[in-house]
PyMOL CGO cylinders between C-alpha atoms (Angstrom):
from pymol import cmd
from pymol.cgo import CYLINDER

trace = [
    CYLINDER, 65.73, 96.45, -75.20, 62.74, 98.73, -75.75, 0.3, 1, 1, 1, 1, 1, 1,
    CYLINDER, 62.74, 98.73, -75.75, 60.79, 98.97, -78.96, 0.3, 1, 1, 1, 1, 1, 1,
    CYLINDER, 60.79, 98.97, -78.96, 58.64, 102.04, -79.66, 0.3, 1, 1, 1, 1, 1, 1,
    CYLINDER, 58.64, 102.04, -79.66, 55.70, 102.04, -82.04, 0.3, 1, 1, 1, 1, 1, 1,
    CYLINDER, 55.70, 102.04, -82.04, 53.78, 105.16, -83.07, 0.3, 1, 1, 1, 1, 1, 1,
    CYLINDER, 53.78, 105.16, -83.07, 50.05, 104.50, -82.64, 0.3, 1, 1, 1, 1, 1, 1,
    CYLINDER, 50.05, 104.50, -82.64, 48.76, 108.00, -83.52, 0.3, 1, 1, 1, 1, 1, 1,
    CYLINDER, 48.76, 108.00, -83.52, 50.48, 110.59, -85.69, 0.3, 1, 1, 1, 1, 1, 1,
    CYLINDER, 50.48, 110.59, -85.69, 49.56, 114.28, -85.87, 0.3, 1, 1, 1, 1, 1, 1,
    CYLINDER, 49.56, 114.28, -85.87, 46.74, 113.71, -88.38, 0.3, 1, 1, 1, 1, 1, 1,
    CYLINDER, 46.74, 113.71, -88.38, 45.26, 110.84, -86.38, 0.3, 1, 1, 1, 1, 1, 1,
    CYLINDER, 45.26, 110.84, -86.38, 45.31, 112.99, -83.22, 0.3, 1, 1, 1, 1, 1, 1,
    CYLINDER, 45.31, 112.99, -83.22, 43.59, 115.82, -85.10, 0.3, 1, 1, 1, 1, 1, 1,
    CYLINDER, 43.59, 115.82, -85.10, 40.91, 113.46, -86.43, 0.3, 1, 1, 1, 1, 1, 1,
    CYLINDER, 40.91, 113.46, -86.43, 40.31, 111.90, -83.00, 0.3, 1, 1, 1, 1, 1, 1,
    CYLINDER, 40.31, 111.90, -83.00, 39.92, 115.32, -81.36, 0.3, 1, 1, 1, 1, 1, 1,
    CYLINDER, 39.92, 115.32, -81.36, 37.60, 116.49, -84.16, 0.3, 1, 1, 1, 1, 1, 1,
    CYLINDER, 37.60, 116.49, -84.16, 35.40, 113.43, -83.58, 0.3, 1, 1, 1, 1, 1, 1,
    CYLINDER, 35.40, 113.43, -83.58, 35.39, 113.93, -79.81, 0.3, 1, 1, 1, 1, 1, 1,
    CYLINDER, 35.39, 113.93, -79.81, 34.44, 117.59, -80.30, 0.3, 1, 1, 1, 1, 1, 1,
    CYLINDER, 34.44, 117.59, -80.30, 31.43, 116.60, -82.41, 0.3, 1, 1, 1, 1, 1, 1,
    CYLINDER, 31.43, 116.60, -82.41, 30.44, 113.92, -79.87, 0.3, 1, 1, 1, 1, 1, 1,
    CYLINDER, 30.44, 113.92, -79.87, 30.56, 116.45, -77.01, 0.3, 1, 1, 1, 1, 1, 1,
    CYLINDER, 30.56, 116.45, -77.01, 28.29, 118.83, -78.95, 0.3, 1, 1, 1, 1, 1, 1,
    CYLINDER, 28.29, 118.83, -78.95, 25.88, 116.05, -79.90, 0.3, 1, 1, 1, 1, 1, 1,
    CYLINDER, 25.88, 116.05, -79.90, 25.63, 114.45, -76.45, 0.3, 1, 1, 1, 1, 1, 1,
    CYLINDER, 25.63, 114.45, -76.45, 25.09, 117.78, -74.71, 0.3, 1, 1, 1, 1, 1, 1,
    CYLINDER, 25.09, 117.78, -74.71, 22.79, 119.18, -77.43, 0.3, 1, 1, 1, 1, 1, 1,
    CYLINDER, 22.79, 119.18, -77.43, 25.17, 122.09, -77.87, 0.3, 1, 1, 1, 1, 1, 1,
    CYLINDER, 25.17, 122.09, -77.87, 27.54, 123.52, -75.30, 0.3, 1, 1, 1, 1, 1, 1,
    CYLINDER, 27.54, 123.52, -75.30, 25.25, 125.53, -73.03, 0.3, 1, 1, 1, 1, 1, 1,
    CYLINDER, 25.25, 125.53, -73.03, 26.19, 125.08, -69.39, 0.3, 1, 1, 1, 1, 1, 1,
    CYLINDER, 26.19, 125.08, -69.39, 29.34, 123.08, -70.32, 0.3, 1, 1, 1, 1, 1, 1,
    CYLINDER, 29.34, 123.08, -70.32, 32.93, 123.68, -69.19, 0.3, 1, 1, 1, 1, 1, 1,
    CYLINDER, 32.93, 123.68, -69.19, 35.97, 121.75, -70.44, 0.3, 1, 1, 1, 1, 1, 1,
    CYLINDER, 35.97, 121.75, -70.44, 38.45, 121.09, -67.61, 0.3, 1, 1, 1, 1, 1, 1,
    CYLINDER, 38.45, 121.09, -67.61, 41.87, 119.74, -68.53, 0.3, 1, 1, 1, 1, 1, 1,
    CYLINDER, 41.87, 119.74, -68.53, 43.85, 117.65, -66.07, 0.3, 1, 1, 1, 1, 1, 1,
    CYLINDER, 43.85, 117.65, -66.07, 47.42, 118.93, -65.79, 0.3, 1, 1, 1, 1, 1, 1,
    CYLINDER, 47.42, 118.93, -65.79, 49.49, 118.84, -67.91, 0.3, 1, 1, 1, 1, 1, 1,
    CYLINDER, 49.49, 118.84, -67.91, 48.59, 117.47, -71.33, 0.3, 1, 1, 1, 1, 1, 1,
    CYLINDER, 48.59, 117.47, -71.33, 44.87, 117.34, -70.60, 0.3, 1, 1, 1, 1, 1, 1,
    CYLINDER, 44.87, 117.34, -70.60, 44.88, 121.14, -70.59, 0.3, 1, 1, 1, 1, 1, 1,
    CYLINDER, 44.88, 121.14, -70.59, 46.23, 121.33, -74.14, 0.3, 1, 1, 1, 1, 1, 1,
    CYLINDER, 46.23, 121.33, -74.14, 43.79, 118.70, -75.36, 0.3, 1, 1, 1, 1, 1, 1,
    CYLINDER, 43.79, 118.70, -75.36, 40.92, 120.65, -73.73, 0.3, 1, 1, 1, 1, 1, 1,
    CYLINDER, 40.92, 120.65, -73.73, 42.07, 123.83, -75.49, 0.3, 1, 1, 1, 1, 1, 1,
    CYLINDER, 42.07, 123.83, -75.49, 42.14, 122.02, -78.85, 0.3, 1, 1, 1, 1, 1, 1,
    CYLINDER, 42.14, 122.02, -78.85, 38.66, 120.64, -78.23, 0.3, 1, 1, 1, 1, 1, 1,
    CYLINDER, 38.66, 120.64, -78.23, 37.46, 124.16, -77.36, 0.3, 1, 1, 1, 1, 1, 1,
    CYLINDER, 37.46, 124.16, -77.36, 38.92, 125.53, -80.62, 0.3, 1, 1, 1, 1, 1, 1,
    CYLINDER, 38.92, 125.53, -80.62, 37.17, 122.79, -82.61, 0.3, 1, 1, 1, 1, 1, 1,
    CYLINDER, 37.17, 122.79, -82.61, 33.86, 123.35, -80.83, 0.3, 1, 1, 1, 1, 1, 1,
    CYLINDER, 33.86, 123.35, -80.83, 34.06, 127.09, -81.47, 0.3, 1, 1, 1, 1, 1, 1,
    CYLINDER, 34.06, 127.09, -81.47, 34.61, 126.41, -85.19, 0.3, 1, 1, 1, 1, 1, 1,
    CYLINDER, 34.61, 126.41, -85.19, 31.64, 124.03, -85.35, 0.3, 1, 1, 1, 1, 1, 1,
    CYLINDER, 31.64, 124.03, -85.35, 29.21, 125.93, -83.09, 0.3, 1, 1, 1, 1, 1, 1,
    CYLINDER, 29.21, 125.93, -83.09, 30.32, 129.53, -83.55, 0.3, 1, 1, 1, 1, 1, 1,
    CYLINDER, 30.32, 129.53, -83.55, 30.34, 129.88, -79.75, 0.3, 1, 1, 1, 1, 1, 1,
    CYLINDER, 30.34, 129.88, -79.75, 33.18, 129.62, -77.27, 0.3, 1, 1, 1, 1, 1, 1,
    CYLINDER, 33.18, 129.62, -77.27, 33.13, 126.92, -74.62, 0.3, 1, 1, 1, 1, 1, 1,
    CYLINDER, 33.13, 126.92, -74.62, 34.87, 127.81, -71.39, 0.3, 1, 1, 1, 1, 1, 1,
    CYLINDER, 34.87, 127.81, -71.39, 38.08, 126.00, -70.49, 0.3, 1, 1, 1, 1, 1, 1,
    CYLINDER, 38.08, 126.00, -70.49, 39.62, 125.45, -67.07, 0.3, 1, 1, 1, 1, 1, 1,
    CYLINDER, 39.62, 125.45, -67.07, 42.37, 123.34, -65.59, 0.3, 1, 1, 1, 1, 1, 1,
    CYLINDER, 42.37, 123.34, -65.59, 42.63, 121.22, -62.49, 0.3, 1, 1, 1, 1, 1, 1,
    CYLINDER, 42.63, 121.22, -62.49, 45.73, 120.30, -60.50, 0.3, 1, 1, 1, 1, 1, 1,
    CYLINDER, 45.73, 120.30, -60.50, 45.30, 116.99, -58.72, 0.3, 1, 1, 1, 1, 1, 1,
    CYLINDER, 45.30, 116.99, -58.72, 48.55, 116.99, -56.73, 0.3, 1, 1, 1, 1, 1, 1,
    CYLINDER, 48.55, 116.99, -56.73, 46.95, 117.15, -53.27, 0.3, 1, 1, 1, 1, 1, 1,
    CYLINDER, 46.95, 117.15, -53.27, 44.28, 114.60, -54.21, 0.3, 1, 1, 1, 1, 1, 1,
    CYLINDER, 44.28, 114.60, -54.21, 46.53, 111.80, -55.37, 0.3, 1, 1, 1, 1, 1, 1,
    CYLINDER, 46.53, 111.80, -55.37, 46.51, 108.62, -53.32, 0.3, 1, 1, 1, 1, 1, 1,
    CYLINDER, 46.51, 108.62, -53.32, 50.26, 108.24, -53.92, 0.3, 1, 1, 1, 1, 1, 1,
    CYLINDER, 50.26, 108.24, -53.92, 51.13, 111.71, -52.59, 0.3, 1, 1, 1, 1, 1, 1,
    CYLINDER, 51.13, 111.71, -52.59, 54.05, 110.49, -50.50, 0.3, 1, 1, 1, 1, 1, 1,
    CYLINDER, 54.05, 110.49, -50.50, 55.84, 109.44, -53.70, 0.3, 1, 1, 1, 1, 1, 1,
    CYLINDER, 55.84, 109.44, -53.70, 55.21, 112.84, -55.33, 0.3, 1, 1, 1, 1, 1, 1,
    CYLINDER, 55.21, 112.84, -55.33, 56.86, 115.06, -52.75, 0.3, 1, 1, 1, 1, 1, 1,
    CYLINDER, 56.86, 115.06, -52.75, 60.19, 116.79, -52.51, 0.3, 1, 1, 1, 1, 1, 1,
    CYLINDER, 60.19, 116.79, -52.51, 61.43, 117.61, -48.99, 0.3, 1, 1, 1, 1, 1, 1,
    CYLINDER, 61.43, 117.61, -48.99, 58.05, 116.32, -47.76, 0.3, 1, 1, 1, 1, 1, 1,
    CYLINDER, 58.05, 116.32, -47.76, 56.18, 119.15, -49.55, 0.3, 1, 1, 1, 1, 1, 1,
    CYLINDER, 56.18, 119.15, -49.55, 53.92, 118.44, -52.53, 0.3, 1, 1, 1, 1, 1, 1,
    CYLINDER, 53.92, 118.44, -52.53, 54.76, 120.14, -55.82, 0.3, 1, 1, 1, 1, 1, 1,
    CYLINDER, 54.76, 120.14, -55.82, 51.70, 122.34, -56.35, 0.3, 1, 1, 1, 1, 1, 1,
    CYLINDER, 51.70, 122.34, -56.35, 50.63, 123.78, -59.63, 0.3, 1, 1, 1, 1, 1, 1,
    CYLINDER, 50.63, 123.78, -59.63, 47.28, 125.50, -59.95, 0.3, 1, 1, 1, 1, 1, 1,
    CYLINDER, 47.28, 125.50, -59.95, 43.61, 124.94, -60.53, 0.3, 1, 1, 1, 1, 1, 1,
    CYLINDER, 43.61, 124.94, -60.53, 41.97, 127.58, -62.68, 0.3, 1, 1, 1, 1, 1, 1,
    CYLINDER, 41.97, 127.58, -62.68, 38.27, 127.48, -63.41, 0.3, 1, 1, 1, 1, 1, 1,
    CYLINDER, 38.27, 127.48, -63.41, 36.52, 130.16, -65.49, 0.3, 1, 1, 1, 1, 1, 1,
    CYLINDER, 36.52, 130.16, -65.49, 33.52, 130.33, -63.15, 0.3, 1, 1, 1, 1, 1, 1,
    CYLINDER, 33.52, 130.33, -63.15, 31.67, 128.53, -60.38, 0.3, 1, 1, 1, 1, 1, 1,
    CYLINDER, 31.67, 128.53, -60.38, 31.16, 124.92, -61.48, 0.3, 1, 1, 1, 1, 1, 1,
    CYLINDER, 31.16, 124.92, -61.48, 28.01, 124.35, -59.42, 0.3, 1, 1, 1, 1, 1, 1,
    CYLINDER, 28.01, 124.35, -59.42, 25.20, 123.04, -61.65, 0.3, 1, 1, 1, 1, 1, 1,
    CYLINDER, 25.20, 123.04, -61.65, 27.47, 123.00, -64.73, 0.3, 1, 1, 1, 1, 1, 1,
    CYLINDER, 27.47, 123.00, -64.73, 28.28, 120.07, -66.99, 0.3, 1, 1, 1, 1, 1, 1,
    CYLINDER, 28.28, 120.07, -66.99, 32.00, 119.48, -66.54, 0.3, 1, 1, 1, 1, 1, 1,
    CYLINDER, 32.00, 119.48, -66.54, 33.88, 117.58, -69.21, 0.3, 1, 1, 1, 1, 1, 1,
    CYLINDER, 33.88, 117.58, -69.21, 37.15, 116.40, -67.67, 0.3, 1, 1, 1, 1, 1, 1,
    CYLINDER, 37.15, 116.40, -67.67, 39.87, 115.99, -70.29, 0.3, 1, 1, 1, 1, 1, 1,
    CYLINDER, 39.87, 115.99, -70.29, 43.04, 113.90, -70.01, 0.3, 1, 1, 1, 1, 1, 1,
    CYLINDER, 43.04, 113.90, -70.01, 45.56, 112.37, -72.36, 0.3, 1, 1, 1, 1, 1, 1,
    CYLINDER, 45.56, 112.37, -72.36, 45.63, 108.74, -71.14, 0.3, 1, 1, 1, 1, 1, 1,
    CYLINDER, 45.63, 108.74, -71.14, 43.17, 106.79, -69.02, 0.3, 1, 1, 1, 1, 1, 1,
    CYLINDER, 43.17, 106.79, -69.02, 44.87, 103.91, -67.24, 0.3, 1, 1, 1, 1, 1, 1,
    CYLINDER, 44.87, 103.91, -67.24, 43.93, 102.86, -63.69, 0.3, 1, 1, 1, 1, 1, 1,
    CYLINDER, 43.93, 102.86, -63.69, 41.38, 105.62, -63.15, 0.3, 1, 1, 1, 1, 1, 1,
    CYLINDER, 41.38, 105.62, -63.15, 43.16, 107.06, -60.11, 0.3, 1, 1, 1, 1, 1, 1,
    CYLINDER, 43.16, 107.06, -60.11, 44.04, 110.36, -61.81, 0.3, 1, 1, 1, 1, 1, 1,
    CYLINDER, 44.04, 110.36, -61.81, 40.41, 110.87, -62.83, 0.3, 1, 1, 1, 1, 1, 1,
    CYLINDER, 40.41, 110.87, -62.83, 39.21, 110.03, -59.31, 0.3, 1, 1, 1, 1, 1, 1,
    CYLINDER, 39.21, 110.03, -59.31, 41.62, 112.61, -57.91, 0.3, 1, 1, 1, 1, 1, 1,
    CYLINDER, 41.62, 112.61, -57.91, 40.39, 115.21, -60.43, 0.3, 1, 1, 1, 1, 1, 1,
    CYLINDER, 40.39, 115.21, -60.43, 36.76, 114.54, -59.48, 0.3, 1, 1, 1, 1, 1, 1,
    CYLINDER, 36.76, 114.54, -59.48, 37.63, 114.94, -55.79, 0.3, 1, 1, 1, 1, 1, 1,
    CYLINDER, 37.63, 114.94, -55.79, 39.33, 118.27, -56.55, 0.3, 1, 1, 1, 1, 1, 1,
    CYLINDER, 39.33, 118.27, -56.55, 36.31, 119.49, -58.52, 0.3, 1, 1, 1, 1, 1, 1,
    CYLINDER, 36.31, 119.49, -58.52, 33.85, 118.44, -55.81, 0.3, 1, 1, 1, 1, 1, 1,
    CYLINDER, 33.85, 118.44, -55.81, 35.80, 120.55, -53.32, 0.3, 1, 1, 1, 1, 1, 1,
    CYLINDER, 35.80, 120.55, -53.32, 35.17, 123.57, -55.56, 0.3, 1, 1, 1, 1, 1, 1,
    CYLINDER, 35.17, 123.57, -55.56, 31.46, 123.10, -56.23, 0.3, 1, 1, 1, 1, 1, 1,
    CYLINDER, 31.46, 123.10, -56.23, 28.77, 120.63, -57.12, 0.3, 1, 1, 1, 1, 1, 1,
    CYLINDER, 28.77, 120.63, -57.12, 28.59, 120.07, -60.87, 0.3, 1, 1, 1, 1, 1, 1,
    CYLINDER, 28.59, 120.07, -60.87, 25.31, 118.90, -62.42, 0.3, 1, 1, 1, 1, 1, 1,
    CYLINDER, 25.31, 118.90, -62.42, 27.32, 116.25, -64.25, 0.3, 1, 1, 1, 1, 1, 1,
    CYLINDER, 27.32, 116.25, -64.25, 30.91, 115.18, -64.86, 0.3, 1, 1, 1, 1, 1, 1,
    CYLINDER, 30.91, 115.18, -64.86, 31.83, 113.59, -68.19, 0.3, 1, 1, 1, 1, 1, 1,
    CYLINDER, 31.83, 113.59, -68.19, 35.24, 112.25, -69.21, 0.3, 1, 1, 1, 1, 1, 1,
    CYLINDER, 35.24, 112.25, -69.21, 37.10, 112.70, -72.50, 0.3, 1, 1, 1, 1, 1, 1,
    CYLINDER, 37.10, 112.70, -72.50, 40.44, 110.97, -73.10, 0.3, 1, 1, 1, 1, 1, 1,
    CYLINDER, 40.44, 110.97, -73.10, 42.71, 110.76, -76.10, 0.3, 1, 1, 1, 1, 1, 1,
    CYLINDER, 42.71, 110.76, -76.10, 43.83, 107.20, -75.20, 0.3, 1, 1, 1, 1, 1, 1,
    CYLINDER, 43.83, 107.20, -75.20, 42.08, 104.52, -73.15, 0.3, 1, 1, 1, 1, 1, 1,
    CYLINDER, 42.08, 104.52, -73.15, 44.65, 101.85, -72.42, 0.3, 1, 1, 1, 1, 1, 1,
    CYLINDER, 44.65, 101.85, -72.42, 42.61, 99.67, -70.05, 0.3, 1, 1, 1, 1, 1, 1,
    CYLINDER, 42.61, 99.67, -70.05, 43.74, 98.15, -66.73, 0.3, 1, 1, 1, 1, 1, 1,
    CYLINDER, 43.74, 98.15, -66.73, 41.20, 100.06, -64.62, 0.3, 1, 1, 1, 1, 1, 1,
    CYLINDER, 41.20, 100.06, -64.62, 41.49, 99.76, -60.85, 0.3, 1, 1, 1, 1, 1, 1,
    CYLINDER, 41.49, 99.76, -60.85, 38.42, 101.93, -60.21, 0.3, 1, 1, 1, 1, 1, 1,
    CYLINDER, 38.42, 101.93, -60.21, 34.96, 101.84, -61.84, 0.3, 1, 1, 1, 1, 1, 1,
    CYLINDER, 34.96, 101.84, -61.84, 35.64, 104.79, -64.15, 0.3, 1, 1, 1, 1, 1, 1,
    CYLINDER, 35.64, 104.79, -64.15, 34.65, 104.80, -67.81, 0.3, 1, 1, 1, 1, 1, 1,
    CYLINDER, 34.65, 104.80, -67.81, 35.27, 107.55, -70.39, 0.3, 1, 1, 1, 1, 1, 1,
    CYLINDER, 35.27, 107.55, -70.39, 32.37, 109.13, -72.26, 0.3, 1, 1, 1, 1, 1, 1,
    CYLINDER, 32.37, 109.13, -72.26, 34.58, 110.17, -75.19, 0.3, 1, 1, 1, 1, 1, 1,
    CYLINDER, 34.58, 110.17, -75.19, 37.59, 108.19, -76.41, 0.3, 1, 1, 1, 1, 1, 1,
    CYLINDER, 37.59, 108.19, -76.41, 40.08, 109.11, -79.12, 0.3, 1, 1, 1, 1, 1, 1,
    CYLINDER, 40.08, 109.11, -79.12, 41.46, 105.58, -79.38, 0.3, 1, 1, 1, 1, 1, 1,
    CYLINDER, 41.46, 105.58, -79.38, 41.25, 102.36, -77.37, 0.3, 1, 1, 1, 1, 1, 1,
    CYLINDER, 41.25, 102.36, -77.37, 44.70, 100.85, -77.08, 0.3, 1, 1, 1, 1, 1, 1,
    CYLINDER, 44.70, 100.85, -77.08, 44.88, 97.45, -75.38, 0.3, 1, 1, 1, 1, 1, 1,
    CYLINDER, 44.88, 97.45, -75.38, 48.20, 97.35, -73.51, 0.3, 1, 1, 1, 1, 1, 1,
    CYLINDER, 48.20, 97.35, -73.51, 50.21, 95.21, -71.18, 0.3, 1, 1, 1, 1, 1, 1,
    CYLINDER, 50.21, 95.21, -71.18, 50.90, 96.72, -67.77, 0.3, 1, 1, 1, 1, 1, 1,
    CYLINDER, 50.90, 96.72, -67.77, 54.60, 96.76, -68.62, 0.3, 1, 1, 1, 1, 1, 1,
    CYLINDER, 54.60, 96.76, -68.62, 54.06, 98.95, -71.68, 0.3, 1, 1, 1, 1, 1, 1,
    CYLINDER, 54.06, 98.95, -71.68, 54.25, 102.73, -71.56, 0.3, 1, 1, 1, 1, 1, 1,
    CYLINDER, 54.25, 102.73, -71.56, 51.92, 104.97, -73.55, 0.3, 1, 1, 1, 1, 1, 1,
    CYLINDER, 51.92, 104.97, -73.55, 53.64, 108.26, -74.33, 0.3, 1, 1, 1, 1, 1, 1,
    CYLINDER, 53.64, 108.26, -74.33, 51.54, 111.22, -75.52, 0.3, 1, 1, 1, 1, 1, 1,
    CYLINDER, 51.54, 111.22, -75.52, 53.56, 114.04, -77.05, 0.3, 1, 1, 1, 1, 1, 1,
    CYLINDER, 53.56, 114.04, -77.05, 51.85, 117.31, -77.90, 0.3, 1, 1, 1, 1, 1, 1,
    CYLINDER, 51.85, 117.31, -77.90, 53.15, 120.23, -79.92, 0.3, 1, 1, 1, 1, 1, 1,
    CYLINDER, 53.15, 120.23, -79.92, 52.55, 122.67, -77.05, 0.3, 1, 1, 1, 1, 1, 1,
    CYLINDER, 52.55, 122.67, -77.05, 54.99, 120.88, -74.73, 0.3, 1, 1, 1, 1, 1, 1,
    CYLINDER, 54.99, 120.88, -74.73, 56.97, 118.39, -76.79, 0.3, 1, 1, 1, 1, 1, 1,
    CYLINDER, 56.97, 118.39, -76.79, 57.34, 120.13, -80.19, 0.3, 1, 1, 1, 1, 1, 1,
    CYLINDER, 57.34, 120.13, -80.19, 55.49, 117.33, -82.00, 0.3, 1, 1, 1, 1, 1, 1,
    CYLINDER, 55.49, 117.33, -82.00, 52.13, 115.56, -82.01, 0.3, 1, 1, 1, 1, 1, 1,
    CYLINDER, 52.13, 115.56, -82.01, 52.23, 111.80, -81.65, 0.3, 1, 1, 1, 1, 1, 1,
    CYLINDER, 52.23, 111.80, -81.65, 51.27, 108.95, -79.38, 0.3, 1, 1, 1, 1, 1, 1,
    CYLINDER, 51.27, 108.95, -79.38, 53.64, 106.04, -79.06, 0.3, 1, 1, 1, 1, 1, 1,
    CYLINDER, 53.64, 106.04, -79.06, 53.79, 102.87, -77.06, 0.3, 1, 1, 1, 1, 1, 1,
    CYLINDER, 53.79, 102.87, -77.06, 57.02, 101.46, -75.68, 0.3, 1, 1, 1, 1, 1, 1,
    CYLINDER, 57.02, 101.46, -75.68, 57.13, 97.71, -75.55, 0.3, 1, 1, 1, 1, 1, 1,
    CYLINDER, 57.13, 97.71, -75.55, 59.69, 95.94, -73.41, 0.3, 1, 1, 1, 1, 1, 1,
    CYLINDER, 59.69, 95.94, -73.41, 61.42, 93.08, -75.15, 0.3, 1, 1, 1, 1, 1, 1,
]
cmd.load_cgo(trace, "trace")
């Protein structure tokens, strides 16, 4: 039997993203030369929310892009249908060379998704810096990847599932954890 516990509700998500937005502005001394890049799928919506917050606080828009990591995954053979990868798209607002890229994702787990996103970005240009913002850091890293901005640290067991639901795709904002009993 599975038990689900809500670890962030809509207000807690809003507060976490507000804090991350302020931290991004502070660390980068504004947003000049910065681009938010969301990792498909939910990372894109989180990046857009961060951009909206930053625009409110700074009075200036920060550019937002999205990266599809499908071809960069190290488990590609498991992600194919009829031996063809399911491709989405990478959309960047401009050349990323010499820009500060802030990668955005919903959950950081092993680090493999972030590694794949960095590989995809490096194929498109040479950023001055890559930073990482995540809503949830659940631990269990397999690669030496550490987020710069964290909404919430959630220690988990490997058997647990962290489920991020966002209004844009799921019709509600909440983060829950499913615990196997």
